[in-house]
N, C-alpha and C positions, 0 to 999 in steps of 0.2 A: 522521434524526439522524447526525452525524458523531461516530464514536468512534475515538479515537487509542489504538492499543495502545503502551505505554510500559514495556518489560521493562527493568529496571536493569542485569541482567547482560550484559555484552558482551565476548568473549573478545579482539576486535581492538582496542575502544576502550572500556575500562571506564567506566560511568556517562555514557555518551555523550549520553543524552537530557537530562542536566542540563547539558551543557558550554555555556560562556557563548556567546551568538551575538548579537553587537551590544548588549550589555548585558540579554539575557533568556535564560534557560534554553531549550535548543534546543525542548523539547516545549511550552513555552508560547509561543514563537514559532510554532511550526507551528499550535498552537490559534487564535492569533489571525489567522493569516493566512487562515483559512476560517470564522470565526465569523459573518461576515455570510450565509453560505449556510443555515446551518440552527442548531440546538441542538449544542452540543459537549460531548463528555465524554472524560475521560482514563482508560483502564482500565490499570492498573499492578500491580505486585507489590511496590511499595515505599511504605514509609510516608512517607519523604521526599518521594517525588513527591506524594503525597497533599497533605502539608503545603504544598508549594511551590504547587501548583494552586488549594488553598484560598485561598492568600494573595493570589491573582490573580484570585479570584471565578470559577474554572472548576471545575465539577463533575468529580470524580475519585472511580473506585470501585475497591476494592482487590479483586484476583483471585488466583488460584492461581499458585505458582511453577512449577508442573508442567505448564503448557500446551506443545504441540508448535510451536504457530504462533500469529501475531498474530490470525489470525481466530477461533481458538478462544478466545483471550483476549477479544475484543470480544463473542463470544457469551455468555460469562458475565455481561460486563457489562450486556449487552442483557436478560439475564434478571432481573439484579438491578433494572434500572430499569423493568422491569415494560412493556416496549414492545409495542405490537399487533403482531399477525401480519402486517399490511400495512404498517407502519412502514418507510420507507426507512432504510438504514443504510449510511453510507459509511466504510469503514476507510481513513483516512489515517495513512501512517506516522509514528512519533514523530521520525524521523530526515530528515524533509522541511521544515525551516525557511523555506525559500525556495519552497514550492510555490505557483503561482499560483491566485487565486481561481477563474479562468476554466477552469483544467485541471479542479478538482474539481467545479466547477458542470456541466462537460460529461459527467462520469461520472454525477453526481446525476440529470441530465436523461435520459441514457440509460438509466439505472434506473428511473426513474418510467415512461419509453415502455414498458419490459420488464416492468413490474411483475407483469402477469397472464399472463406467457408462462412456463408451467411447464416449458418445455424449457431456458430460461435461468436457470442458477442463478446466475451472476454478471456483472458489468459492469465492464469495466476500460478501460485507455487505453494509447496507445504514441505514441511520437515517431519521425519518421524520422531516421537517422543513417547515416554513411558507413561505408565499408568497413574503416578503421582503427579507428573506435569499436567495431565490432563483434567485435574481437579480444578486448576485455575481458570476462572471464567474470562479473565483478561486474554487467555490464550485461546483463540477461535480454532474449533475443529471442524475438519472438512471430511466427508464421506464420498469416496468416488466409486464409480463402476470400473469395469475391466479394462476400459479404454481411457481411463484416467479423466474422466468428465465428472464434474461435481455433481453429486446427489442432492447434498444438503450442507449447509454450514450452521454451526451452533456454538453458544457460548457453554452449554451443557456438555457434559461427557457424552460423546456420541461416538461410535456405538456404544449402547449400553452394556458393560460386561456382566451378564447375568450370572455366569459361573465365576467371575473374578480371575479369570486367567488370560484376559487380553492384555497385550503390552506394546501396541504398535499403532497408536493413534497418529493421526495426521494434522499437525499443527500448521494452521494456514498462516502464510505470511501475506501481509498487506500490500502487496505488489501487484499491479495490474497492468495488462497489456491490451490495447485498442487499436483499431484503425481510426483516423478522424471520423469516418462514417459510421462505426460502430458505437463509438463514444457520443456521437450526435443521438444516434437511436435510443442509447441507454438514457441519457439526460431527458428525452422527450417522453419517457415512460412514466406512469403515476408511480408515485411512493406505494410500495406494497405493504399490506398489513404486517407481514413477517418482519420486513425490514424496521418497522417501527417498534416491533414486540423485542427483537433481539438487537435491535440499534446496529444491524450489519447490511451495509448498502449492496453488497453483492447478491443479497436474497431477493432484490427487485429483479435482477435477470432472470433468475430461476422462477420467481412467481410468475412473470409473465412469458414462460415457455422457453426461453433462450437458454443456450448451454455455456458453460463454464469450462474450458479445457484447463488442466492441472499438469504440472512437472514436479518430481521429486527433487529436492535440493538439500544439500548439507551447509549448515549455517551454525555460527555461535551468536549471531546478531538476534536482536529483540527489539520490538517497539518500547519506547521509553514514556510512560504514563504518569509516572511519579516521580519526585526527587529522589526516593529511594531506590527505583529502577535505575536512574542515572548514577547513583553511588554504585551501586552493584555492576552496571556495564562498565565503568571506569576501572574498577578493580580487575575485571575479567580481563580487559585489554591492557591494563598495566599504565593507564593514564590518570592523571590527577588534576583537579582544579588549580 
């Protein structure tokens, strides 16, 4: 199942999940972009989002306003939906209205492959980007080992290009694949100091000794954190409010 966390509060872009994206609210466009892969539900803290999702025939679950991360939010929704322990759950961010189906499917397939590997708590993906792009702290970088297992995630430029010749950074996309059981395990872990410092929830898994499997994808999509991001995205995809 694909669960989309949609928190209504956003300090940089209030109510962004309901922003108009080519005639659809952002979170609805995100849901429709991935609905061919599996069942979709929206996990939200907003009655307005519930009502809008219902009007488009999309399942929506009311969740607490107190969650520290989107993953904690989708776990509450997974419990409410009474999903089985071996159910595959894909967390797609509500601010990715232009995410390509093939990207989410790649994470789904990786999660299916690793569903019985107890060492792998999460599955995710990255795109290759150049040196200048890596300067943006809003684009999270991931470093992996030879088996595409994540070693670390950071908002800083990592690995650091000491000789200034490195041009193949791995930009992390905030799409996560779990089983219901691994999602439960993650959400029962204590919040990690690294997670607090970088404000990256995936560091909770690494801090506690679990693995995150990665897959390389190609995408033009990016998370929308500000109104300027939305305007840029609309231009790239030739849509206008």
